[in-house]
N, C-alpha and C positions, 0 to 999 in steps of 0.2 A: 168207572173206566180209568183206566191206566192212561197217561199224559204220553198224546202222539209226541213220538221223537223221531222218526220220520221222515220221510220226503215227499210233499205234496207236490203234483203236478197238475196243470188243465187245459185239457184242449179241445179244438175244434177241429170237425172235419167234415169235408167234402166228398162224401160219396157215405155207403151204407158196410162197413166192414161187419164181418162176421165175429162170433165171438173166440173162435177157435184162432182166425187170423190174427187180433189183437192179444188174445194171451201168448200165441207165437213168437210176434214180434216186441211185445213188452217184455218177454221171458230173455228173448236174446239179448234188448238192448240195455236191460238192467243185470244181465249176466246170473239169472236164476232159472232160467229154462220153464217149458211152457207149464208142465205143473204148479209149478211154481205162482204161478197168477189164477187168480178167480176174477171171471168177469161175469157181469150182471147186470139188473136196471139197477140205475141209480136213485136211491130210498128206499130200493123196498129189501127186507131183509130175509124172505123165508129162505130157508135151504143155502144160505151164503159159508162158504167157509171163508170163516174170522179167522183162522190160523194160519193160512197163506202169507207169504212173504209180501207178494204184491196183491194188491183190491184196485180193478179196474170197474169203478160205476157207469155204464151207460146213460144216456138220456136222449132218447129220439125227439126231433123238431120235423113236425109234419109240413114245416113251410119255411120258405127264406130261402136262404144261399148257403145254409150250415145246416147238415143233416144230422149230426148229433155233437154232443158235449161230451168231455171224457174224463172223470176225473179220478187220477189215480194216485193211488199212495203205496208208496216202497218202504217197507217198515224197516225197523232199525237193523233186523237182520240182512239185510242188503248191504254189499259194503261197496262202498265209493259211490253210492248212488250220483249220476252223472247228472250236468245242469240239464234245464228241460230245453234247451234248444239243441243237443244232442240226441236227446230221445223223440224230441218231433222229427228232427232230422230221420230216424231211423223210422217212426210211423210212417210217414211220406214215401220213404225209399221202399219199405218193405208192404205197404197196403197199396201202393201207388194209386195215392190218393193225396190231395193236396189238403195239408194240416195246419192249424192257426194256433201259434204258442202265446199265453198270456207273455205281455211283454212289462210287469213289474206292475204297481198299483199306483202310480204317479198319475198315468195316463189308461186308465182303464178299458177305455172304449178300440186302445191302437194294440194292436196283436201283429204278430212277427209271423209272416205267411211263409212257408218251407215246402217246396214242390216236389213232385217224386223224380226228378230229375236231378236235384241237390241245388236249386235255386233257393233265394232269399230274399222277401223283400218285406212292407210294412204294408199294413190294412188299416182303415178306419171301421169300425164295426158297431151299426147302429142297433141298438136294443128295441125291439115293437110298442108301442103304444099298447098295442090289442093284441099279445101272444096268442090270442084264439083265431085270429084273421090273419094274419103274418107274423113270418120268425126272424132270425138274425139277417141282416142286411148287410153285404161289403158293399158301402157307398164311395169308397175310395183307394186307393193303391198305388205305392209309390212307383211302381212299375206295371204294364199290364201283363193282367194274368190269366191264362186261359180258363181258367175253372170262374171269374168272376169278369162275363164279357161286359157287364153293363154297368159295373165300375168305372167311374172317372179317375183318369189317371194324371195325379199332380202330386206335388210334395207337399209334406205333413207338418206345416209350421208348429202344431204344438208339441209334436215329438221332440222337434229341435229344440222349444223352449223349455222342455220337460229336464233336457241334460243339462245342467250348465259347466261352460268351461271354467269360470273365474273362479279359481281357488277359496276353500272357505276363509272366512276371515278379513275377505276385499271391502273397503268401506265400500258403506250402503253407495253414497254419493256416486261413486265412481265403479259401482257394479256393473252395470249394461254396455259401459268402455269397455271396461276390463273383459268382460265377457267376449266381447267381439273379436278385440284383439289376440284372445287366446285361440279361438276359435282357428283365425286364420293363420297364428302359430303352427296348431295342431293340426292343418290338412282340413278342417273342415269338418269333427267329428258332430253329431256318430253315424249322419247321413253320406256325409261328402254332398252336400247339398244344402243350398242355404237359400232362400227365397229374396229377390230383389227389393221387394216390399219391406221384409225385416232388414233388411241391411239398410235402406231409407231410415226405416225407423229408429234403427239404433245411430243413427246421424242426427236425428233430431234429437233423441237424448243426450248428443253431445253437445248440441246447443243450446240446452238447459246448464252447462258447465259452465256458460262466462264468466260467471263470480269467481270461480276460479283460477283463470288464466293467471299465470304464473306461478302457479301453485307446482313445488318439485315433482310431487308424484303424477299431477296431470300431466306435465310437461316430459317425465318417463315417459308415460304409455302415449303420447303424441309421437314420440321420437320411436318407438314400436309400431306403431303404428304405418309412419311414414316407412318402415325397411319392410313390411311385407303389403305393401300398395304401390302403383305406378300412377303417376299424375296422368290424364287425359282430358284435362278440361272439363270435367263431368258429361263426358260424351257417351258415357256407358251408364250414367245414375240419373244424369237428367238434372233438372233446377229442383233445388229444394226451398226451404223454407229461409234457409239466411245461404241462398246461393253466392253469397261473395265470400264463404268460410273458405278456407284451405281445403278441408278434409272432403267438403260434396265436391271437390275437382280432382279425388283420386279415387280409383276403383283396386280393389284386390288384385293384387297380382296372379292369384289364381281363381278365376271365376265359377262361384259355386253354383249357379243358378243356370247356366247356359245348357247343360244336360240332366236326363235325369236316368241315372243308371239302370241296365236290366236284372231282373234276379240271381243270375247266373253269375258266379261269385270270380270265373276268370274274365269273363268279356268287362265284366263290372271294375276289375281291377286293371285290364289293358284301356277302359274307357278312362277310366279318371290319370290313368297316366298321359294318354293325350290332353286331356283338357288340363293338367300340370303343364305339358309341355307347351301350351300357350294355343290349343285346339285350333289346330291348323295351321296356327303360324310359318310352320316351318317346311311346306309342301303336306306332298303326300304321306298318308301314315297306313300301315300295316294292319286290317282286323279278320284278315281271311279266315275262313273257319270256325270265328267264333259266334255265340250264340247270346245275340242283341236284342233277340225277340221280346217286345214288349219296353224298348227304352224309347224314353223321348227324347230326340234330337232333332229338332227343330231348328231350322235357321244353320245348324251347323255348317262348315265349311270341309265336304270330305272331295278336295277337285285330287284327282289323280293318283288317291287312295285305294288300296285293293282290300274287296270287299267277295273275292270268290268262294264260293262255297259258305259264304255267312249266312246265319239263320236272321231276317228280318223281320219274322213273321209279326204281326199284330204292334209294330214300332210304329212312332208318329215321326214323320219324316216330313213335315210342312215346311216348304220353302228351302230345304235342305239342298245342298250344293253336291252334286255327283259331276262336276264337267270331266269326262275324261278319265271317270273311275272306271275301275274292272271288277262288275259284279255278276260274272260268269255264274252259273250254277248257284246263283245265289236264291233265297228263300223269302220273298216278299207277302207272303198269302196275308189278306188282311188290312197288309201297310195302310197307313194314309201320307202319301207323299206329295198332296195339295200344292202344285205349284211349285216342285222341287225341278231342280234343272238337270238332265240325262245328255245335254248336250256330248254327243261322241262316247257316250258310255258303251261301257260292252255288257249288255244283258243279255248273251249267248245263253240259251239252257235256264234264264232263270225262271222263277216260277212266280209269276203274277198273279195268282187265282184271287179274286176276290179283293187286289190290291184298289186304292184309290189314285187316281195318277191325273185328275181334274186339272185343267190349267197346265198342266205340267208339260217342260219343254224340254222334247227328245230330236228335236234336230242333230241327225246324222247318226243317230243311236244305234245299234247293233242289236237286233232282235231275233235272231237265228233259234229256230227251234224251243222258244220261248212260248212256257201256256200260261196266257192269258185270259182264261176263260172264266167268264163275269168278273173282269176289269172293268172300271170306269175312268176314261179316258174322254170325259166331256170337256170340250174346248181346249184339249189337248195339243202344241204345235210337233206334229211330225213330221217334217219336212227333211227330205234325201235319207231319208231313214231306211236301213233292210230288214225290212218283215220277211223273214224267209223262214217257210215250214213254222211260222208264227200261229199259233190256236185261239182264234179272236170269236170262237163261242160264245154265248151269252154276254159276250163283252158291249160296254157302251161306248161309242165313240161319238155320241151326238157332239153338233158343233166344233168337232175337231176338224183341223185342218193340215192335210196331206199335201206333199211336192214331190214327183219325180221319184215318188219310193218303189222299190221293190216290195210288190205285194202278192207274195206266193203265200197265202195266207188261208186258213180253216175257216170258212162262216157258218152258220146255220139260220134259222128265221127265230131265233133269239137275239140275234146280234143288232145292236139297235145302231142306225147310220141317218137320223135326220136331223139334218145340218150340218153334215160329212162334206167339205169341200175340197177340190184341188186336183192333183194329176196324180196317177198312179200306172205301173208297169203291167202287174198283172204276170198270170193267170192267177186268180184264186180257186179255191176247192169250195162246194158246197155240200155240208152235211145234211143229208135227208132226215127227215123222220124214223124211216125204214132201216136208217142205219147205214144205206149206201151214200158213197158219195162221187162228184158230178163235177168237171172243169170248169169253171166259168172265168169266159175271158173275153177281151175286145166287147164287143158291142152289147154281147148278154151281161158281160160283170156290168158295164154301166148301165142297162135296161135294170138289172135285179137293184142295184144302188139306189137309182133314182124313185122306181117304185117305192120305196123305203122313205123317201124322204133327203135322199143324197146328191149332191150334185156334183159328182166327180167323173173328168174325162178320162177313160186310158189309153195311155199312149201306146206307142212302139217302143220297145227299148232301140237303144244308142247302139248304132253298128261301128267300130272302128274302122276309121277312114284307111281306105289302100293307102300302099306307100306312096303311088304317082300320084295321089291328091296331097299328099303333105310337102312335095316337093317347091 
């Protein structure tokens, strides 16, 4: 057999594409047309057209998170074969399926994830010990991906470590310290993320250079370190093995562990810009209309920021600050906003279906026309909030607290109110199993809530005082 002089690609696909679909998409992305692509079972040669410019072997997986593997070979007659990521994006978009592309040989269990909407992130793929009983599993992703709902979402330190930033020829003794400084200077490649644990490891490695103190090369590196860090007394990093050393009292000027970017490239760029600006240090920011779905924004400060129409579906927002934020029309379906602050936030028309807001603070929040079906608000503080035409069917308000709230909401028998306490104005509407709807106000609303474990008083709306009474 002649030596292969073409380009080989490897992909994993979530879904079951047909042979015709694969030929069409690959033919277009490689510039050869559908007829020039042969698609067939991997490892089976019967009937195979070996003279086609592009060959695609398919191996099906009966189990696991990934339905099939594609081994694609673009022969030497294919002019200017594009990079794997470009072909993978074309496959994801053309097939309407999430595609994983090989990400080099250094960390073979890490793959680049390419979504049908043009998003990109990274995933850890686990090979099965017993292929007969389990298939390939995606165990972690850097941003939440709808195709892998059971994967953990966190940074991938092994990928960072496998992409060194220190230049070749660096003194081995100074390599770790040089690598860290180069990452900071270059804006934290390759992921714009770096774990706090990894940063602390680098400082411990700097502790080991005590015998080189005064060395000109180390002094030059230390000066570069000071230039890209700020003094904070160790507040961000915490005490270390050499807590008295000066570098333990400095943190990066741009903190790479505060957030994990979403898969959408435009939103990821905007979020990183916000991180570089100081992550909320200068007041509200504009994230309106972006796709931040799947991002990790735990504890971020978005007070008085704009998220109108923003997609936050599946995002992690644990303890995130949204004081006076504008979230009208935002999509928070499936988001985890446990303990988040929505005080005086505008959530009018937002989609909270399946969102988790346990322990969240919604004091004086506005939820006009908000869809909160199936949302969890256990232990939430909903004080003085405006719940007008809010859909709470299937929502869980167990242990939540309300106080003088507008409560013109839609309830049904699957709405959980055990332990709900406080006062509301009403009237609510009850959706019956047969699809009819009935007004529920005053004593009837109280009885309905108490019959289900709630202890809520329905109070009369305040009426404005007549002019004579105000004299």
